[in-house]
C-alpha positions in Angstrom: -119.8 -80.3 117.1 -116.5 -80.2 115.2 -114.4 -80.1 118.3 -116.3 -82.8 120.1 -115.7 -85.1 117.2 -112.3 -83.6 116.1 -110.5 -86.9 115.8 -113.1 -88.0 113.2 -112.3 -85.2 110.8 -109.2 -85.3 108.6 -108.0 -83.4 105.6 -106.3 -85.3 102.8 -103.3 -83.8 100.8 -101.5 -85.4 97.9 -98.2 -83.6 98.2 -96.1 -82.9 101.2 -92.8 -81.1 102.2 -90.7 -83.0 104.6 -88.1 -81.2 106.8 -84.5 -82.4 106.8 -83.9 -85.4 109.0 -82.3 -84.8 112.4 -80.6 -87.8 113.9 -82.2 -90.0 111.2 -85.8 -88.7 112.0 -87.9 -86.4 109.9 -88.9 -83.7 112.5 -92.0 -82.4 110.8 -93.9 -82.4 107.5 -96.3 -79.9 105.9 -98.9 -80.4 103.2 -98.7 -78.5 100.0 -102.1 -77.1 98.9 -104.0 -79.6 96.7 -104.3 -78.8 93.0 -100.7 -77.9 92.2 -98.9 -79.2 89.1 -96.0 -81.7 89.8 -93.6 -79.3 88.2 -94.5 -76.7 90.7 -94.2 -79.2 93.6 -90.7 -80.2 92.4 -89.5 -76.6 92.1 -91.1 -75.7 95.5 -89.3 -78.6 97.1 -86.0 -77.3 95.8 -86.6 -73.9 97.2 -87.8 -75.2 100.6 -84.7 -77.5 100.8 -82.4 -74.5 100.6 -80.3 -74.2 103.8 -81.2 -70.5 103.9 -84.9 -71.3 104.5 -85.3 -71.5 108.2 -89.0 -70.9 108.5 -90.5 -72.2 105.3 -94.1 -72.4 106.4 -95.9 -69.8 108.5 -98.0 -71.4 111.3 -99.9 -68.2 112.3 -103.5 -69.4 112.9 -102.5 -72.6 111.2 -102.9 -71.1 107.7 -99.6 -72.7 106.8 -98.7 -70.2 104.1 -95.2 -70.0 102.8 -94.0 -66.5 102.2 -91.1 -67.8 100.3 -93.3 -69.7 97.8 -95.8 -66.9 97.5 -93.0 -64.4 96.7 -91.6 -66.8 94.1 -94.7 -68.1 92.4 -97.6 -65.7 92.9 -96.8 -63.7 89.9 -96.6 -64.1 86.1 -93.6 -65.4 84.2 -92.0 -62.3 82.6 -91.4 -63.9 79.2 -94.6 -65.9 78.6 -97.0 -63.8 80.7 -98.4 -67.1 82.2 -99.0 -67.6 85.8 -96.4 -69.6 87.7 -98.9 -72.0 89.2 -99.5 -71.2 92.8 -103.3 -70.9 92.5 -104.4 -73.1 95.4 -102.5 -71.7 98.3 -103.6 -72.7 101.9 -106.4 -70.3 102.7 -108.7 -69.4 105.6 -110.4 -72.8 105.2 -107.5 -74.8 106.7 -107.0 -72.3 109.5 -110.6 -72.3 110.6 -110.8 -76.1 110.2 -107.9 -76.5 112.6 -109.4 -74.0 115.0 -112.8 -75.8 115.0 -111.4 -79.2 115.8 -108.6 -78.0 118.2 -109.4 -79.0 121.8 -106.7 -76.5 123.0 -107.4 -73.1 121.5 -104.2 -71.7 123.1 -101.9 -74.0 121.2 -101.4 -74.5 117.4 -102.5 -77.9 116.3 -99.6 -79.6 114.3 -100.6 -80.2 110.7 -100.1 -84.0 111.0 -102.8 -84.1 113.7 -105.5 -83.4 111.2 -103.9 -83.7 107.7 -103.0 -87.1 106.2 -101.5 -88.4 103.0 -103.5 -90.6 100.6 -101.6 -93.6 101.9 -102.5 -92.9 105.5 -106.2 -93.2 104.8 -107.7 -96.3 106.6 -110.5 -97.5 104.3 -112.1 -99.4 107.2 -112.2 -96.6 109.9 -115.1 -94.3 110.7 -113.3 -91.1 110.0 -114.6 -88.4 107.8 -112.0 -87.4 105.1 -112.1 -84.2 103.1 -109.9 -83.4 100.1 -109.8 -79.5 100.1 -109.2 -77.4 97.1 -108.7 -73.9 98.5 -109.6 -71.7 95.5 -109.2 -68.0 96.2 -109.5 -65.5 93.4 -110.6 -67.1 90.1 -109.8 -70.6 91.4 -113.3 -71.9 90.5 -112.6 -71.2 86.9 -109.2 -72.9 87.2 -110.7 -75.9 88.9 -113.0 -76.6 86.0 -111.0 -75.3 83.1 -107.8 -76.3 81.3 -104.9 -74.5 82.9 -101.6 -73.3 81.4 -98.8 -72.4 83.7 -95.1 -71.8 83.4 -92.5 -73.1 85.8 -88.8 -72.3 85.2 -89.6 -71.4 81.6 -91.4 -74.7 80.9 -95.1 -74.5 79.9 -97.6 -77.0 81.3 -101.2 -77.5 80.2 -103.5 -79.7 82.3 -106.8 -80.1 84.0 -107.0 -80.3 87.7 -108.7 -83.7 87.7 -105.8 -85.1 85.7 -103.5 -84.6 88.7 -105.3 -87.0 91.0 -103.7 -90.4 91.7 -105.8 -93.5 90.9 -106.0 -94.5 94.6 -107.5 -91.1 95.5 -110.1 -91.3 92.7 -111.2 -94.6 94.0 -111.8 -93.0 97.5 -113.7 -90.3 95.8 -115.9 -92.8 94.0 -116.7 -94.7 97.2 -117.3 -91.5 99.2 -114.6 -92.3 101.7 -113.1 -89.0 100.8 -115.2 -86.0 99.8 -113.9 -83.2 97.6 -114.3 -79.8 99.2 -113.9 -76.7 97.1 -113.5 -73.8 99.5 -114.1 -70.3 98.3 -115.3 -68.8 101.5 -113.6 -65.4 101.0 -115.4 -64.5 97.8 -118.7 -64.9 95.9 -118.5 -68.0 93.8 -117.6 -67.9 90.2 -120.0 -68.1 87.2 -122.0 -71.3 87.2 -120.4 -72.4 83.9 -117.2 -73.2 85.7 -118.9 -74.9 88.6 -120.7 -77.1 86.1 -117.5 -77.7 84.1 -115.8 -79.1 87.2 -118.9 -81.3 88.0 -118.7 -82.6 84.5 -115.0 -83.4 84.8 -115.7 -85.3 88.0 -118.6 -87.2 86.5 -116.3 -88.2 83.6 -114.1 -90.0 86.1 -117.1 -91.9 87.5 -117.2 -89.9 90.8 -120.7 -89.2 92.0 -121.4 -85.4 92.0 -122.9 -85.8 95.5 -119.3 -86.4 96.7 -118.4 -82.9 95.7 -118.9 -80.1 98.3 -118.7 -76.4 97.6 -118.4 -74.2 100.6 -118.3 -70.5 99.8 -119.6 -67.1 100.6 -122.9 -67.7 98.9 -125.0 -70.3 97.1 -126.2 -70.2 93.5 -130.0 -69.9 93.5 -130.3 -72.7 91.0 -129.1 -75.1 93.8 -132.5 -74.7 95.4 -134.4 -75.9 92.3 -135.8 -79.4 92.9 -135.0 -80.7 89.4 -131.5 -79.3 89.0 -129.2 -81.2 86.7 -126.1 -81.0 88.9 -126.1 -82.7 92.2 -123.0 -81.5 94.1 -123.6 -80.1 97.6 -123.6 -76.3 98.1 -122.8 -74.9 101.6 -122.6 -71.3 102.8 -120.1 -69.6 105.0 -119.9 -66.1 106.5 -116.2 -65.8 107.2 -116.5 -62.0 107.1 -118.6 -62.1 110.3 -115.8 -64.0 112.1 -113.3 -61.5 110.8 -115.5 -58.6 112.0 -115.7 -60.1 115.4 -111.9 -60.6 115.6 -111.3 -57.0 114.4 -113.6 -55.2 116.7 -111.6 -56.4 119.7 -108.3 -55.2 118.2 -109.2 -51.6 117.6 -107.6 -49.1 117.9 -104.7 -50.6 115.9 -102.3 -49.7 113.2 -103.5 -50.8 109.7 -102.8 -49.9 106.1 -103.7 -50.4 102.5 -100.1 -51.4 101.8 -97.1 -52.4 103.9 -95.5 -49.0 103.7 -98.6 -46.8 104.3 -99.8 -47.3 107.8 -102.5 -45.4 109.7 -104.2 -45.8 113.1 -107.7 -47.4 112.7 -110.5 -47.3 115.2 -114.3 -47.6 115.3 -117.0 -45.2 116.4 -118.1 -46.2 119.9 -121.2 -45.4 121.9 -119.2 -42.9 124.1 -118.3 -41.0 120.9 -121.9 -40.1 120.1 -122.8 -36.5 120.7 -126.3 -35.3 119.8 -125.1 -31.7 120.1 -122.6 -32.1 117.3 -123.9 -31.9 113.7 -122.1 -34.1 111.2 -120.9 -32.6 107.9 -122.4 -35.0 105.4 -125.5 -37.2 104.9 -124.0 -40.2 103.0 -121.0 -42.5 103.0 -120.5 -44.9 100.2 -117.3 -46.9 99.2 -116.9 -48.3 95.7 -113.6 -49.8 94.5 -114.1 -52.0 91.4 -116.4 -50.2 89.0 -116.9 -53.1 86.6 -120.2 -54.0 88.3 -123.7 -52.7 87.3 -124.8 -51.6 90.8 -121.6 -49.6 91.3 -122.0 -47.9 88.0 -125.6 -47.3 88.9 -124.6 -45.6 92.2 -122.1 -43.4 90.4 -124.9 -42.5 87.9 -127.4 -41.7 90.8 -124.7 -39.6 92.5 -124.3 -37.5 89.4 -127.9 -37.3 88.2 -129.3 -36.3 91.6 -126.3 -34.2 92.6 -125.5 -36.3 95.7 -121.7 -36.0 95.6 -121.6 -32.9 97.8 -124.1 -34.5 100.2 -121.7 -37.3 101.0 -118.3 -38.9 101.1 -118.0 -41.2 98.1 -115.3 -43.3 96.4 -115.5 -44.7 92.9 -112.0 -45.9 92.2 -110.9 -48.3 89.5 -111.4 -47.6 85.9 -113.1 -50.2 83.8 -113.0 -50.2 80.0 -114.7 -47.0 78.7 -117.3 -48.9 76.8 -118.1 -51.0 79.9 -119.3 -47.8 81.7 -122.2 -47.6 79.3 -122.8 -51.4 79.2 -122.9 -51.7 82.9 -125.1 -48.7 83.4 -127.7 -49.9 80.9 -128.0 -53.2 82.8 -129.9 -51.5 85.6 -131.1 -48.3 83.8 -132.0 -49.7 80.3 -134.4 -46.8 79.5 -132.1 -43.9 80.5 -132.0 -41.9 77.3 -129.0 -39.9 78.5 -127.0 -43.0 79.4 -124.1 -42.2 77.1 -123.8 -38.8 78.6 -123.7 -40.1 82.2 -121.4 -43.0 81.2 -118.9 -40.4 79.8 -119.2 -38.3 83.0 -118.5 -41.3 85.1 -115.5 -42.3 83.0 -114.1 -38.8 83.2 -114.4 -38.5 87.0 -112.7 -41.8 87.8 -111.0 -42.3 90.1 -113.1 -40.4 92.7 -111.2 -40.9 95.9 -111.4 -40.5 99.7 -108.1 -41.5 101.0 -106.3 -43.6 98.3 -104.6 -40.9 96.4 -101.2 -42.2 97.6 -101.7 -45.6 96.0 -100.5 -46.5 92.5 -102.9 -47.6 89.8 -102.0 -51.3 90.4 -102.4 -50.9 94.2 -105.9 -49.4 93.8 -106.9 -52.7 92.2 -105.3 -55.0 94.8 -105.1 -53.2 98.2 -106.4 -55.0 101.3 -108.8 -53.0 103.5 -110.6 -55.5 105.5 -109.3 -54.0 108.8 -108.7 -50.4 107.7 -111.2 -48.2 109.5 -110.9 -44.4 109.4 -113.0 -43.3 112.3 -113.3 -39.7 111.2 -115.1 -40.7 108.0 -117.8 -42.5 109.8 -118.2 -39.9 112.6 -118.7 -37.1 110.0 -121.5 -39.0 108.0 -125.0 -40.4 108.9 -126.3 -42.9 106.4 -124.1 -45.7 105.0 -124.9 -46.9 101.4 -123.5 -50.4 101.4 -122.3 -51.3 98.0 -121.8 -55.1 98.4 -119.9 -57.3 96.0 -122.9 -58.7 94.2 -126.3 -57.3 93.3 -127.6 -59.7 90.6 -130.0 -62.6 91.0 -127.7 -65.6 90.3 -126.7 -66.1 93.9 -128.2 -65.8 97.4 -126.9 -63.2 99.9 -123.2 -62.6 100.2 -121.6 -60.7 103.1 -118.1 -59.3 102.8 -116.5 -56.8 105.2 -118.6 -54.1 103.4 -121.7 -55.4 105.2 -120.2 -55.0 108.7 -118.6 -51.6 108.3 -121.7 -49.5 109.1 -122.6 -51.8 112.1 -119.0 -51.6 113.4 -119.3 -47.8 113.3 -122.9 -47.2 114.5 -124.4 -46.2 111.2 -127.8 -47.0 109.7 -127.6 -48.2 106.1 -129.3 -48.7 102.7 -128.2 -52.1 101.4 -127.2 -52.4 97.7 -126.8 -56.1 97.6 -128.5 -59.4 96.6 -132.1 -60.3 97.1 -133.1 -61.2 100.7 -129.8 -59.9 102.2 -131.6 -58.0 104.9 -133.7 -61.0 105.7 -130.6 -63.1 106.2 -129.1 -60.4 108.5 -132.2 -60.4 110.6 -132.0 -64.1 111.0 -128.5 -63.7 112.4 -130.0 -61.3 115.0 -129.2 -58.0 113.5 -131.7 -55.2 113.3 -132.4 -53.1 110.1 -134.3 -49.9 109.7 -137.9 -50.5 108.6 -140.2 -48.6 109.0 -137.7 -45.6 109.0 -136.5 -46.9 105.7 -138.8 -48.8 103.3 -136.9 -52.0 103.0 -139.4 -53.8 100.7 -136.6 -53.6 98.1 -135.0 -56.6 99.9 -138.0 -58.8 98.8 -137.6 -57.8 95.1 -135.9 -60.5 92.9 -135.7 -58.3 89.8 -132.4 -56.3 90.2 -133.7 -53.5 87.9 -136.8 -53.0 90.1 -134.8 -53.4 93.3 -132.3 -50.7 92.2 -135.2 -48.3 91.4 -136.7 -48.9 94.9 -133.3 -48.2 96.5 -133.1 -45.0 94.5 -136.5 -43.9 95.8 -135.3 -44.3 99.4 -132.0 -42.5 98.6 -133.9 -39.5 97.3 -136.0 -39.3 100.5 -132.8 -38.7 102.3 -131.7 -36.2 99.7 -134.8 -34.2 100.4 -134.3 -34.2 104.1 -132.3 -31.5 105.8 -129.1 -32.3 107.6 -130.7 -31.5 111.0 -133.7 -33.8 110.3 -131.3 -36.7 109.5 -129.4 -35.8 112.6 -132.5 -36.0 114.8 -133.6 -39.3 113.1 -130.1 -40.7 113.7 -130.2 -40.0 117.4 -133.6 -41.5 117.6 -132.4 -45.0 116.5 -129.1 -45.3 118.4 -130.5 -48.3 120.3 -130.6 -50.2 117.0 -127.1 -49.0 116.1 -125.7 -50.1 119.5 -127.4 -53.4 119.3 -125.8 -54.2 116.0 -122.3 -53.3 117.1 -122.6 -55.2 120.3 -123.9 -58.3 118.5 -120.8 -58.4 116.3 -118.8 -58.3 119.4 -120.7 -61.2 120.9 -120.2 -63.5 117.8 -117.1 -65.0 119.5 -117.9 -68.6 118.7 -119.3 -68.2 115.2 -117.8 -71.0 113.1 -117.6 -70.2 109.4 -117.4 -73.9 108.7 -120.5 -74.8 110.8 -122.4 -76.1 107.7 -119.8 -78.7 106.9 -120.0 -80.4 110.3 -123.7 -80.9 109.8 -122.9 -83.3 106.9 
């Protein structure tokens, strides 16, 4: 749909970088991400005008990210400790937008083909204009809150809405331009910041219906008929697109950091050998431990002596007191909670293959394409520890969801309510009745965690050979899931926005 009507869709950007003129003509121009303070724009223009900058904007996949600007601004000022202001860098949104409307997939679409300045908007045409705010990380908070940044030693405090020119605000009011807040790589931020942005918009006289959120999940309150806030919430599963892209590239060299590289590959049907007994029952990855369900999994692994039955990671320290607080959220009646919280604290980090990383790197490494085949081929049941488990949002799928499917593993799913139901609607098969998956229908996260624990203990009680035989009885399901990921070639993570 997007490609068929590609000329109708345009993105609006307020600030642009123009290349030096050649024979009196500006050869090309690139938009800066929306939402940047004028002081940042001025300093960025100085940097990009430096004669040494020969390739200021990367065009790979049309993401238009500037490595020079990222290296300069995506860090804190050493004296003030404040961020330097590059919050809203071009993200996956603009890349997939360009891909969706591009009639020639073998050629990059120049930015000026689908991106316009405010002055280039024709108020009388029939085009659909979106003003994107590409808000990775904690950008949702920054979109609604008051921000303080430091550029070249000068401190600036501002709200995002205060940066918009009057002409653009008028387009927002009329609906000629819609505001799109894209956070498709992460679960959305707490609702208080979403509401804060909606209040800021309303203050300017902009109808909340002209605000579109497109992200990895949707707040459940959006489905309430009498909700106070009226902005539009859309879903995106960018991780499915990434899984489809990755499966075709293996084997390939990957790494957690630029200096530590390994050869990654997936388990394939031809690798399966029913005569070979695997070493462990379980595989479970957990990085950030400041989440109740991750603390609960560490607690269960200790309480039920599961560590030796599987390959587990529990990496990043949280504050010591948080161990107890997070554990009690899902196991409020555990009278030995303090004992287990202390044991969890003392065992962190519990690692598989990240011993070479520094403490800072363990918080920030990228592992979306890292896939150590040997880990999967030596375990049977994957315990998916997704990003979210609570009841504020609907299902969210990160790369964690696709790892077992890419590697021919069945899984217990530690994620949000109705996650398995959503996977099934996408065509993937899960494991009922072999696993009692009624936990997926349980809204209460405490009850849901206890139901998952019950299933986990069933596998604890089984012998390795029994799990081995069960595994090889369901390989048709495992192969189906892996092949379906491979077939999702044309899945568009922005499909919901075209329906508008």
